[in-house]
HTML snippet that shows the backbone in 3Dmol.js (N, CA, C, O; Angstrom):
<script src="https://3Dmol.org/build/3Dmol-min.js"></script>
<div id="view" style="width:600px;height:400px;position:relative"></div>
<script>
const pdb = `
ATOM      1  N   MET A   1     -25.919 133.064  42.189  1.00  0.00           N
ATOM      2  CA  MET A   1     -24.864 133.931  42.684  1.00  0.00           C
ATOM      3  C   MET A   1     -25.435 135.341  42.827  1.00  0.00           C
ATOM      4  O   MET A   1     -26.054 135.870  41.903  1.00  0.00           O
ATOM      5  N   ASN A   2     -25.218 135.936  43.991  1.00  0.00           N
ATOM      6  CA  ASN A   2     -25.763 137.267  44.230  1.00  0.00           C
ATOM      7  C   ASN A   2     -24.744 138.352  43.857  1.00  0.00           C
ATOM      8  O   ASN A   2     -23.584 138.066  43.561  1.00  0.00           O
ATOM      9  N   TYR A   3     -25.210 139.586  43.882  1.00  0.00           N
ATOM     10  CA  TYR A   3     -24.398 140.727  43.447  1.00  0.00           C
ATOM     11  C   TYR A   3     -23.098 140.872  44.242  1.00  0.00           C
ATOM     12  O   TYR A   3     -22.046 141.062  43.632  1.00  0.00           O
ATOM     13  N   PRO A   4     -23.124 140.790  45.586  1.00  0.00           N
ATOM     14  CA  PRO A   4     -21.862 140.896  46.333  1.00  0.00           C
ATOM     15  C   PRO A   4     -20.850 139.801  45.972  1.00  0.00           C
ATOM     16  O   PRO A   4     -19.647 140.059  45.929  1.00  0.00           O
ATOM     17  N   GLU A   5     -21.334 138.584  45.715  1.00  0.00           N
ATOM     18  CA  GLU A   5     -20.425 137.508  45.312  1.00  0.00           C
ATOM     19  C   GLU A   5     -19.798 137.802  43.955  1.00  0.00           C
ATOM     20  O   GLU A   5     -18.613 137.543  43.746  1.00  0.00           O
ATOM     21  N   ILE A   6     -20.589 138.341  43.038  1.00  0.00           N
ATOM     22  CA  ILE A   6     -20.064 138.706  41.719  1.00  0.00           C
ATOM     23  C   ILE A   6     -18.986 139.778  41.863  1.00  0.00           C
ATOM     24  O   ILE A   6     -17.939 139.705  41.219  1.00  0.00           O
ATOM     25  N   LEU A   7     -19.248 140.771  42.709  1.00  0.00           N
ATOM     26  CA  LEU A   7     -18.249 141.820  42.944  1.00  0.00           C
ATOM     27  C   LEU A   7     -16.979 141.238  43.560  1.00  0.00           C
ATOM     28  O   LEU A   7     -15.874 141.618  43.175  1.00  0.00           O
ATOM     29  N   GLN A   8     -17.128 140.328  44.506  1.00  0.00           N
ATOM     30  CA  GLN A   8     -15.971 139.715  45.158  1.00  0.00           C
ATOM     31  C   GLN A   8     -15.146 138.913  44.163  1.00  0.00           C
ATOM     32  O   GLN A   8     -13.919 139.016  44.150  1.00  0.00           O
ATOM     33  N   ILE A   9     -15.798 138.122  43.337  1.00  0.00           N
ATOM     34  CA  ILE A   9     -15.086 137.322  42.340  1.00  0.00           C
ATOM     35  C   ILE A   9     -14.401 138.223  41.321  1.00  0.00           C
ATOM     36  O   ILE A   9     -13.277 137.945  40.903  1.00  0.00           O
ATOM     37  N   THR A  10     -15.066 139.295  40.921  1.00  0.00           N
ATOM     38  CA  THR A  10     -14.461 140.261  39.997  1.00  0.00           C
ATOM     39  C   THR A  10     -13.224 140.884  40.626  1.00  0.00           C
ATOM     40  O   THR A  10     -12.193 141.023  39.968  1.00  0.00           O
ATOM     41  N   SER A  11     -13.320 141.256  41.883  1.00  0.00           N
ATOM     42  CA  SER A  11     -12.186 141.841  42.598  1.00  0.00           C
ATOM     43  C   SER A  11     -11.014 140.861  42.670  1.00  0.00           C
ATOM     44  O   SER A  11      -9.866 141.252  42.461  1.00  0.00           O
ATOM     45  N   ILE A  12     -11.293 139.612  42.959  1.00  0.00           N
ATOM     46  CA  ILE A  12     -10.248 138.592  43.033  1.00  0.00           C
ATOM     47  C   ILE A  12      -9.590 138.415  41.668  1.00  0.00           C
ATOM     48  O   ILE A  12      -8.368 138.295  41.577  1.00  0.00           O
ATOM     49  N   ALA A  13     -10.388 138.400  40.617  1.00  0.00           N
ATOM     50  CA  ALA A  13      -9.833 138.275  39.266  1.00  0.00           C
ATOM     51  C   ALA A  13      -8.922 139.457  38.938  1.00  0.00           C
ATOM     52  O   ALA A  13      -7.860 139.279  38.341  1.00  0.00           O
ATOM     53  N   LEU A  14      -9.332 140.653  39.326  1.00  0.00           N
ATOM     54  CA  LEU A  14      -8.503 141.839  39.083  1.00  0.00           C
ATOM     55  C   LEU A  14      -7.216 141.793  39.908  1.00  0.00           C
ATOM     56  O   LEU A  14      -6.158 142.198  39.426  1.00  0.00           O
ATOM     57  N   GLU A  15      -7.301 141.306  41.140  1.00  0.00           N
ATOM     58  CA  GLU A  15      -6.087 141.136  41.944  1.00  0.00           C
ATOM     59  C   GLU A  15      -5.136 140.154  41.271  1.00  0.00           C
ATOM     60  O   GLU A  15      -3.923 140.362  41.255  1.00  0.00           O
ATOM     61  N   GLY A  16      -5.691 139.094  40.722  1.00  0.00           N
ATOM     62  CA  GLY A  16      -4.873 138.123  39.996  1.00  0.00           C
ATOM     63  C   GLY A  16      -4.210 138.738  38.779  1.00  0.00           C
ATOM     64  O   GLY A  16      -3.056 138.440  38.473  1.00  0.00           O
ATOM     65  N   LEU A  17      -4.942 139.596  38.088  1.00  0.00           N
ATOM     66  CA  LEU A  17      -4.387 140.285  36.922  1.00  0.00           C
ATOM     67  C   LEU A  17      -3.246 141.214  37.331  1.00  0.00           C
ATOM     68  O   LEU A  17      -2.219 141.267  36.655  1.00  0.00           O
ATOM     69  N   VAL A  18      -3.419 141.937  38.421  1.00  0.00           N
ATOM     70  CA  VAL A  18      -2.345 142.809  38.928  1.00  0.00           C
ATOM     71  C   VAL A  18      -1.121 141.966  39.283  1.00  0.00           C
ATOM     72  O   VAL A  18       0.006 142.352  38.973  1.00  0.00           O
ATOM     73  N   ALA A  19      -1.330 140.825  39.928  1.00  0.00           N
ATOM     74  CA  ALA A  19      -0.217 139.938  40.281  1.00  0.00           C
ATOM     75  C   ALA A  19       0.505 139.461  39.026  1.00  0.00           C
ATOM     76  O   ALA A  19       1.735 139.438  38.983  1.00  0.00           O
ATOM     77  N   LEU A  20      -0.254 139.084  38.016  1.00  0.00           N
ATOM     78  CA  LEU A  20       0.337 138.596  36.769  1.00  0.00           C
ATOM     79  C   LEU A  20       1.124 139.689  36.056  1.00  0.00           C
ATOM     80  O   LEU A  20       2.261 139.462  35.642  1.00  0.00           O
ATOM     81  N   ILE A  21       0.538 140.860  35.909  1.00  0.00           N
ATOM     82  CA  ILE A  21       1.218 141.971  35.234  1.00  0.00           C
ATOM     83  C   ILE A  21       2.479 142.365  36.004  1.00  0.00           C
ATOM     84  O   ILE A  21       3.514 142.641  35.398  1.00  0.00           O
ATOM     85  N   SER A  22       2.399 142.391  37.317  1.00  0.00           N
ATOM     86  CA  SER A  22       3.565 142.723  38.139  1.00  0.00           C
ATOM     87  C   SER A  22       4.662 141.674  37.983  1.00  0.00           C
ATOM     88  O   SER A  22       5.842 142.017  37.905  1.00  0.00           O
ATOM     89  N   ALA A  23       4.285 140.409  37.939  1.00  0.00           N
ATOM     90  CA  ALA A  23       5.272 139.339  37.767  1.00  0.00           C
ATOM     91  C   ALA A  23       5.951 139.438  36.408  1.00  0.00           C
ATOM     92  O   ALA A  23       7.167 139.277  36.308  1.00  0.00           O
ATOM     93  N   VAL A  24       5.182 139.699  35.371  1.00  0.00           N
ATOM     94  CA  VAL A  24       5.764 139.852  34.030  1.00  0.00           C
ATOM     95  C   VAL A  24       6.746 141.018  34.016  1.00  0.00           C
ATOM     96  O   VAL A  24       7.839 140.902  33.461  1.00  0.00           O
ATOM     97  N   ALA A  25       6.366 142.137  34.620  1.00  0.00           N
ATOM     98  CA  ALA A  25       7.266 143.299  34.688  1.00  0.00           C
ATOM     99  C   ALA A  25       8.539 142.942  35.453  1.00  0.00           C
ATOM    100  O   ALA A  25       9.632 143.355  35.067  1.00  0.00           O
ATOM    101  N   ALA A  26       8.401 142.184  36.529  1.00  0.00           N
ATOM    102  CA  ALA A  26       9.572 141.775  37.312  1.00  0.00           C
ATOM    103  C   ALA A  26      10.486 140.872  36.490  1.00  0.00           C
ATOM    104  O   ALA A  26      11.707 141.031  36.519  1.00  0.00           O
ATOM    105  N   PHE A  27       9.906 139.931  35.763  1.00  0.00           N
ATOM    106  CA  PHE A  27      10.707 139.031  34.924  1.00  0.00           C
ATOM    107  C   PHE A  27      11.413 139.777  33.801  1.00  0.00           C
ATOM    108  O   PHE A  27      12.425 139.306  33.282  1.00  0.00           O
ATOM    109  N   ARG A  28      10.891 140.923  33.429  1.00  0.00           N
ATOM    110  CA  ARG A  28      11.496 141.739  32.366  1.00  0.00           C
ATOM    111  C   ARG A  28      12.510 142.745  32.910  1.00  0.00           C
ATOM    112  O   ARG A  28      12.899 143.675  32.204  1.00  0.00           O
ATOM    113  N   GLY A  29      12.930 142.567  34.135  1.00  0.00           N
ATOM    114  CA  GLY A  29      14.006 143.383  34.660  1.00  0.00           C
ATOM    115  C   GLY A  29      13.630 144.400  35.711  1.00  0.00           C
ATOM    116  O   GLY A  29      14.509 145.049  36.277  1.00  0.00           O
ATOM    117  N   ARG A  30      12.377 144.554  35.984  1.00  0.00           N
ATOM    118  CA  ARG A  30      11.949 145.501  37.023  1.00  0.00           C
ATOM    119  C   ARG A  30      11.768 144.733  38.331  1.00  0.00           C
ATOM    120  O   ARG A  30      10.649 144.453  38.760  1.00  0.00           O
ATOM    121  N   SER A  31      12.891 144.405  38.945  1.00  0.00           N
ATOM    122  CA  SER A  31      12.869 143.506  40.105  1.00  0.00           C
ATOM    123  C   SER A  31      12.041 144.041  41.267  1.00  0.00           C
ATOM    124  O   SER A  31      11.554 143.263  42.087  1.00  0.00           O
ATOM    125  N   TYR A  32      11.879 145.352  41.346  1.00  0.00           N
ATOM    126  CA  TYR A  32      11.067 145.930  42.419  1.00  0.00           C
ATOM    127  C   TYR A  32       9.601 145.525  42.313  1.00  0.00           C
ATOM    128  O   TYR A  32       8.839 145.718  43.261  1.00  0.00           O
ATOM    129  N   MET A  33       9.199 144.971  41.188  1.00  0.00           N
ATOM    130  CA  MET A  33       7.809 144.556  41.002  1.00  0.00           C
ATOM    131  C   MET A  33       7.520 143.170  41.598  1.00  0.00           C
ATOM    132  O   MET A  33       6.357 142.793  41.740  1.00  0.00           O
ATOM    133  N   TYR A  34       8.564 142.413  41.944  1.00  0.00           N
ATOM    134  CA  TYR A  34       8.334 141.105  42.557  1.00  0.00           C
ATOM    135  C   TYR A  34       7.494 141.226  43.825  1.00  0.00           C
ATOM    136  O   TYR A  34       6.609 140.406  44.072  1.00  0.00           O
ATOM    137  N   GLY A  35       7.772 142.238  44.613  1.00  0.00           N
ATOM    138  CA  GLY A  35       7.022 142.423  45.856  1.00  0.00           C
ATOM    139  C   GLY A  35       5.544 142.653  45.620  1.00  0.00           C
ATOM    140  O   GLY A  35       4.700 142.124  46.344  1.00  0.00           O
ATOM    141  N   LEU A  36       5.230 143.452  44.595  1.00  0.00           N
ATOM    142  CA  LEU A  36       3.810 143.686  44.293  1.00  0.00           C
ATOM    143  C   LEU A  36       3.152 142.424  43.750  1.00  0.00           C
ATOM    144  O   LEU A  36       1.999 142.131  44.067  1.00  0.00           O
ATOM    145  N   ALA A  37       3.888 141.680  42.931  1.00  0.00           N
ATOM    146  CA  ALA A  37       3.340 140.418  42.424  1.00  0.00           C
ATOM    147  C   ALA A  37       3.038 139.477  43.592  1.00  0.00           C
ATOM    148  O   ALA A  37       1.976 138.856  43.645  1.00  0.00           O
ATOM    149  N   PHE A  38       3.980 139.382  44.518  1.00  0.00           N
ATOM    150  CA  PHE A  38       3.807 138.532  45.694  1.00  0.00           C
ATOM    151  C   PHE A  38       2.635 139.009  46.545  1.00  0.00           C
ATOM    152  O   PHE A  38       1.812 138.210  46.993  1.00  0.00           O
ATOM    153  N   THR A  39       2.570 140.314  46.760  1.00  0.00           N
ATOM    154  CA  THR A  39       1.490 140.897  47.562  1.00  0.00           C
ATOM    155  C   THR A  39       0.125 140.554  46.987  1.00  0.00           C
ATOM    156  O   THR A  39      -0.756 140.080  47.705  1.00  0.00           O
ATOM    157  N   PHE A  40      -0.049 140.791  45.704  1.00  0.00           N
ATOM    158  CA  PHE A  40      -1.364 140.555  45.111  1.00  0.00           C
ATOM    159  C   PHE A  40      -1.680 139.068  44.981  1.00  0.00           C
ATOM    160  O   PHE A  40      -2.850 138.685  45.018  1.00  0.00           O
ATOM    161  N   ALA A  41      -0.666 138.229  44.830  1.00  0.00           N
ATOM    162  CA  ALA A  41      -0.913 136.786  44.847  1.00  0.00           C
ATOM    163  C   ALA A  41      -1.431 136.364  46.224  1.00  0.00           C
ATOM    164  O   ALA A  41      -2.332 135.533  46.331  1.00  0.00           O
ATOM    165  N   ILE A  42      -0.851 136.945  47.268  1.00  0.00           N
ATOM    166  CA  ILE A  42      -1.341 136.664  48.623  1.00  0.00           C
ATOM    167  C   ILE A  42      -2.768 137.170  48.793  1.00  0.00           C
ATOM    168  O   ILE A  42      -3.598 136.491  49.398  1.00  0.00           O
ATOM    169  N   TYR A  43      -3.060 138.354  48.265  1.00  0.00           N
ATOM    170  CA  TYR A  43      -4.425 138.879  48.350  1.00  0.00           C
ATOM    171  C   TYR A  43      -5.417 137.920  47.688  1.00  0.00           C
ATOM    172  O   TYR A  43      -6.510 137.696  48.206  1.00  0.00           O
ATOM    173  N   VAL A  44      -5.034 137.361  46.553  1.00  0.00           N
ATOM    174  CA  VAL A  44      -5.908 136.402  45.865  1.00  0.00           C
ATOM    175  C   VAL A  44      -6.153 135.193  46.768  1.00  0.00           C
ATOM    176  O   VAL A  44      -7.296 134.780  46.966  1.00  0.00           O
ATOM    177  N   PHE A  45      -5.078 134.632  47.312  1.00  0.00           N
ATOM    178  CA  PHE A  45      -5.215 133.478  48.203  1.00  0.00           C
ATOM    179  C   PHE A  45      -6.096 133.812  49.406  1.00  0.00           C
ATOM    180  O   PHE A  45      -7.007 133.058  49.750  1.00  0.00           O
ATOM    181  N   TYR A  46      -5.816 134.944  50.038  1.00  0.00           N
ATOM    182  CA  TYR A  46      -6.564 135.382  51.219  1.00  0.00           C
ATOM    183  C   TYR A  46      -8.054 135.501  50.897  1.00  0.00           C
ATOM    184  O   TYR A  46      -8.898 134.979  51.625  1.00  0.00           O
ATOM    185  N   ASP A  47      -8.362 136.188  49.807  1.00  0.00           N
ATOM    186  CA  ASP A  47      -9.769 136.393  49.444  1.00  0.00           C
ATOM    187  C   ASP A  47     -10.462 135.089  49.066  1.00  0.00           C
ATOM    188  O   ASP A  47     -11.632 134.888  49.393  1.00  0.00           O
ATOM    189  N   LEU A  48      -9.745 134.204  48.378  1.00  0.00           N
ATOM    190  CA  LEU A  48     -10.345 132.914  48.024  1.00  0.00           C
ATOM    191  C   LEU A  48     -10.633 132.076  49.266  1.00  0.00           C
ATOM    192  O   LEU A  48     -11.662 131.405  49.336  1.00  0.00           O
ATOM    193  N   THR A  49      -9.726 132.112  50.249  1.00  0.00           N
ATOM    194  CA  THR A  49      -9.991 131.352  51.479  1.00  0.00           C
ATOM    195  C   THR A  49     -11.212 131.887  52.206  1.00  0.00           C
ATOM    196  O   THR A  49     -11.987 131.121  52.780  1.00  0.00           O
ATOM    197  N   LYS A  50     -11.383 133.195  52.180  1.00  0.00           N
ATOM    198  CA  LYS A  50     -12.558 133.796  52.815  1.00  0.00           C
ATOM    199  C   LYS A  50     -13.834 133.469  52.032  1.00  0.00           C
ATOM    200  O   LYS A  50     -14.859 133.121  52.618  1.00  0.00           O
ATOM    201  N   LEU A  51     -13.758 133.584  50.710  1.00  0.00           N
ATOM    202  CA  LEU A  51     -14.934 133.367  49.868  1.00  0.00           C
ATOM    203  C   LEU A  51     -15.419 131.918  49.926  1.00  0.00           C
ATOM    204  O   LEU A  51     -16.618 131.662  50.036  1.00  0.00           O
ATOM    205  N   TYR A  52     -14.483 130.977  49.853  1.00  0.00           N
ATOM    206  CA  TYR A  52     -14.861 129.572  49.770  1.00  0.00           C
ATOM    207  C   TYR A  52     -14.725 128.816  51.092  1.00  0.00           C
ATOM    208  O   TYR A  52     -14.983 127.613  51.144  1.00  0.00           O
ATOM    209  N   GLY A  53     -14.322 129.511  52.162  1.00  0.00           N
ATOM    210  CA  GLY A  53     -14.239 128.874  53.473  1.00  0.00           C
ATOM    211  C   GLY A  53     -13.318 127.672  53.497  1.00  0.00           C
ATOM    212  O   GLY A  53     -13.725 126.588  53.914  1.00  0.00           O
ATOM    213  N   TRP A  54     -12.089 127.848  53.057  1.00  0.00           N
ATOM    214  CA  TRP A  54     -11.142 126.741  52.963  1.00  0.00           C
ATOM    215  C   TRP A  54     -10.625 126.255  54.305  1.00  0.00           C
ATOM    216  O   TRP A  54      -9.844 125.304  54.355  1.00  0.00           O
ATOM    217  N   GLY A  55     -11.037 126.878  55.376  1.00  0.00           N
ATOM    218  CA  GLY A  55     -10.665 126.390  56.700  1.00  0.00           C
ATOM    219  C   GLY A  55      -9.254 126.747  57.140  1.00  0.00           C
ATOM    220  O   GLY A  55      -8.693 126.090  58.017  1.00  0.00           O
ATOM    221  N   VAL A  56      -8.680 127.773  56.546  1.00  0.00           N
ATOM    222  CA  VAL A  56      -7.362 128.236  56.990  1.00  0.00           C
ATOM    223  C   VAL A  56      -7.573 128.998  58.299  1.00  0.00           C
ATOM    224  O   VAL A  56      -8.432 129.877  58.368  1.00  0.00           O
ATOM    225  N   PRO A  57      -6.804 128.673  59.329  1.00  0.00           N
ATOM    226  CA  PRO A  57      -6.993 129.353  60.622  1.00  0.00           C
ATOM    227  C   PRO A  57      -6.820 130.868  60.509  1.00  0.00           C
ATOM    228  O   PRO A  57      -5.978 131.351  59.752  1.00  0.00           O
ATOM    229  N   GLN A  58      -7.614 131.598  61.260  1.00  0.00           N
ATOM    230  CA  GLN A  58      -7.567 133.060  61.218  1.00  0.00           C
ATOM    231  C   GLN A  58      -6.181 133.590  61.577  1.00  0.00           C
ATOM    232  O   GLN A  58      -5.723 134.572  60.993  1.00  0.00           O
ATOM    233  N   ASN A  59      -5.511 132.946  62.532  1.00  0.00           N
ATOM    234  CA  ASN A  59      -4.157 133.381  62.895  1.00  0.00           C
ATOM    235  C   ASN A  59      -3.218 133.302  61.700  1.00  0.00           C
ATOM    236  O   ASN A  59      -2.414 134.205  61.475  1.00  0.00           O
ATOM    237  N   ALA A  60      -3.322 132.224  60.938  1.00  0.00           N
ATOM    238  CA  ALA A  60      -2.474 132.069  59.752  1.00  0.00           C
ATOM    239  C   ALA A  60      -2.809 133.130  58.715  1.00  0.00           C
ATOM    240  O   ALA A  60      -1.911 133.702  58.098  1.00  0.00           O
ATOM    241  N   LEU A  61      -4.091 133.393  58.520  1.00  0.00           N
ATOM    242  CA  LEU A  61      -4.490 134.424  57.558  1.00  0.00           C
ATOM    243  C   LEU A  61      -3.989 135.799  57.982  1.00  0.00           C
ATOM    244  O   LEU A  61      -3.588 136.603  57.140  1.00  0.00           O
ATOM    245  N   SER A  62      -4.009 136.068  59.264  1.00  0.00           N
ATOM    246  CA  SER A  62      -3.513 137.358  59.758  1.00  0.00           C
ATOM    247  C   SER A  62      -2.023 137.513  59.475  1.00  0.00           C
ATOM    248  O   SER A  62      -1.578 138.580  59.053  1.00  0.00           O
ATOM    249  N   VAL A  63      -1.256 136.457  59.706  1.00  0.00           N
ATOM    250  CA  VAL A  63       0.182 136.497  59.423  1.00  0.00           C
ATOM    251  C   VAL A  63       0.420 136.648  57.928  1.00  0.00           C
ATOM    252  O   VAL A  63       1.275 137.430  57.514  1.00  0.00           O
ATOM    253  N   ILE A  64      -0.323 135.912  57.121  1.00  0.00           N
ATOM    254  CA  ILE A  64      -0.190 136.001  55.666  1.00  0.00           C
ATOM    255  C   ILE A  64      -0.499 137.415  55.190  1.00  0.00           C
ATOM    256  O   ILE A  64       0.204 137.953  54.334  1.00  0.00           O
ATOM    257  N   PHE A  65      -1.534 138.006  55.735  1.00  0.00           N
ATOM    258  CA  PHE A  65      -1.903 139.366  55.333  1.00  0.00           C
ATOM    259  C   PHE A  65      -0.821 140.362  55.749  1.00  0.00           C
ATOM    260  O   PHE A  65      -0.529 141.299  55.006  1.00  0.00           O
ATOM    261  N   LEU A  66      -0.227 140.171  56.920  1.00  0.00           N
ATOM    262  CA  LEU A  66       0.869 141.033  57.362  1.00  0.00           C
ATOM    263  C   LEU A  66       2.066 140.905  56.425  1.00  0.00           C
ATOM    264  O   LEU A  66       2.686 141.908  56.072  1.00  0.00           O
ATOM    265  N   VAL A  67       2.392 139.689  56.024  1.00  0.00           N
ATOM    266  CA  VAL A  67       3.495 139.475  55.080  1.00  0.00           C
ATOM    267  C   VAL A  67       3.211 140.193  53.762  1.00  0.00           C
ATOM    268  O   VAL A  67       4.110 140.802  53.182  1.00  0.00           O
ATOM    269  N   ALA A  68       1.976 140.126  53.291  1.00  0.00           N
ATOM    270  CA  ALA A  68       1.605 140.825  52.053  1.00  0.00           C
ATOM    271  C   ALA A  68       1.788 142.327  52.203  1.00  0.00           C
ATOM    272  O   ALA A  68       2.294 142.987  51.295  1.00  0.00           O
ATOM    273  N   THR A  69       1.385 142.864  53.329  1.00  0.00           N
ATOM    274  CA  THR A  69       1.520 144.304  53.564  1.00  0.00           C
ATOM    275  C   THR A  69       2.987 144.709  53.621  1.00  0.00           C
ATOM    276  O   THR A  69       3.364 145.739  53.063  1.00  0.00           O
ATOM    277  N   LEU A  70       3.813 143.916  54.283  1.00  0.00           N
ATOM    278  CA  LEU A  70       5.247 144.209  54.342  1.00  0.00           C
ATOM    279  C   LEU A  70       5.889 144.111  52.962  1.00  0.00           C
ATOM    280  O   LEU A  70       6.779 144.893  52.630  1.00  0.00           O
ATOM    281  N   SER A  71       5.442 143.162  52.172  1.00  0.00           N
ATOM    282  CA  SER A  71       5.945 143.023  50.808  1.00  0.00           C
ATOM    283  C   SER A  71       5.589 144.241  49.967  1.00  0.00           C
ATOM    284  O   SER A  71       6.423 144.741  49.212  1.00  0.00           O
ATOM    285  N   ALA A  72       4.368 144.716  50.092  1.00  0.00           N
ATOM    286  CA  ALA A  72       3.953 145.920  49.363  1.00  0.00           C
ATOM    287  C   ALA A  72       4.764 147.122  49.824  1.00  0.00           C
ATOM    288  O   ALA A  72       5.187 147.936  49.003  1.00  0.00           O
ATOM    289  N   LEU A  73       4.982 147.239  51.118  1.00  0.00           N
ATOM    290  CA  LEU A  73       5.774 148.344  51.653  1.00  0.00           C
ATOM    291  C   LEU A  73       7.195 148.314  51.094  1.00  0.00           C
ATOM    292  O   LEU A  73       7.729 149.351  50.700  1.00  0.00           O
ATOM    293  N   ALA A  74       7.802 147.145  51.058  1.00  0.00           N
ATOM    294  CA  ALA A  74       9.157 147.023  50.514  1.00  0.00           C
ATOM    295  C   ALA A  74       9.198 147.418  49.041  1.00  0.00           C
ATOM    296  O   ALA A  74      10.132 148.087  48.602  1.00  0.00           O
ATOM    297  N   SER A  75       8.190 147.007  48.280  1.00  0.00           N
ATOM    298  CA  SER A  75       8.143 147.359  46.855  1.00  0.00           C
ATOM    299  C   SER A  75       7.983 148.852  46.653  1.00  0.00           C
ATOM    300  O   SER A  75       8.671 149.451  45.827  1.00  0.00           O
ATOM    301  N   VAL A  76       7.088 149.445  47.397  1.00  0.00           N
ATOM    302  CA  VAL A  76       6.868 150.888  47.266  1.00  0.00           C
ATOM    303  C   VAL A  76       8.132 151.642  47.683  1.00  0.00           C
ATOM    304  O   VAL A  76       8.491 152.651  47.078  1.00  0.00           O
ATOM    305  N   TRP A  77       8.794 151.143  48.714  1.00  0.00           N
ATOM    306  CA  TRP A  77      10.046 151.762  49.155  1.00  0.00           C
ATOM    307  C   TRP A  77      11.084 151.715  48.031  1.00  0.00           C
ATOM    308  O   TRP A  77      11.754 152.710  47.753  1.00  0.00           O
ATOM    309  N   ARG A  78      11.211 150.546  47.387  1.00  0.00           N
ATOM    310  CA  ARG A  78      12.179 150.413  46.285  1.00  0.00           C
ATOM    311  C   ARG A  78      11.800 151.290  45.101  1.00  0.00           C
ATOM    312  O   ARG A  78      12.673 151.871  44.456  1.00  0.00           O
ATOM    313  N   ILE A  79      10.527 151.391  44.813  1.00  0.00           N
ATOM    314  CA  ILE A  79      10.075 152.253  43.713  1.00  0.00           C
ATOM    315  C   ILE A  79      10.398 153.707  44.038  1.00  0.00           C
ATOM    316  O   ILE A  79      10.869 154.445  43.172  1.00  0.00           O
ATOM    317  N   SER A  80      10.152 154.120  45.266  1.00  0.00           N
ATOM    318  CA  SER A  80      10.407 155.521  45.634  1.00  0.00           C
ATOM    319  C   SER A  80      11.896 155.845  45.599  1.00  0.00           C
ATOM    320  O   SER A  80      12.268 156.990  45.344  1.00  0.00           O
ATOM    321  N   LYS A  81      12.741 154.874  45.847  1.00  0.00           N
ATOM    322  CA  LYS A  81      14.188 155.086  45.808  1.00  0.00           C
ATOM    323  C   LYS A  81      14.715 155.188  44.378  1.00  0.00           C
ATOM    324  O   LYS A  81      15.802 155.723  44.160  1.00  0.00           O
ATOM    325  N   ARG A  82      13.971 154.689  43.417  1.00  0.00           N
ATOM    326  CA  ARG A  82      14.400 154.729  42.011  1.00  0.00           C
ATOM    327  C   ARG A  82      14.261 156.125  41.425  1.00  0.00           C
ATOM    328  O   ARG A  82      14.893 156.418  40.410  1.00  0.00           O
ATOM    329  N   ARG A  83      13.489 156.964  42.001  1.00  0.00           N
ATOM    330  CA  ARG A  83      13.208 158.291  41.431  1.00  0.00           C
ATOM    331  C   ARG A  83      14.259 159.278  41.805  1.00  0.00           C
ATOM    332  O   ARG A  83      14.180 160.442  41.411  1.00  0.00           O
TER     333      ARG A  83
END
`;
const viewer = $3Dmol.createViewer("view");
viewer.addModel(pdb, "pdb");
viewer.setStyle({}, {cartoon: {color: "spectrum"}});
viewer.zoomTo();
viewer.render();
</script>
């Protein structure tokens, strides 16, 4: 395994951790965190498909990535409204 692969796997693991922490926060009553949990779970899936070449069509990945971005936007919007 080369250095870029190690960095990529580390990044994916950290994205998974963010998704997990966000989901736990959402389950504890911070419903605005569901969007971030969903977003980072999608990022994990997206990155794993790229890393391991799972054969997901590029069009599908583009739509999935757009959904993740919209989910993050909705979460940030809800967070900003709480202040």
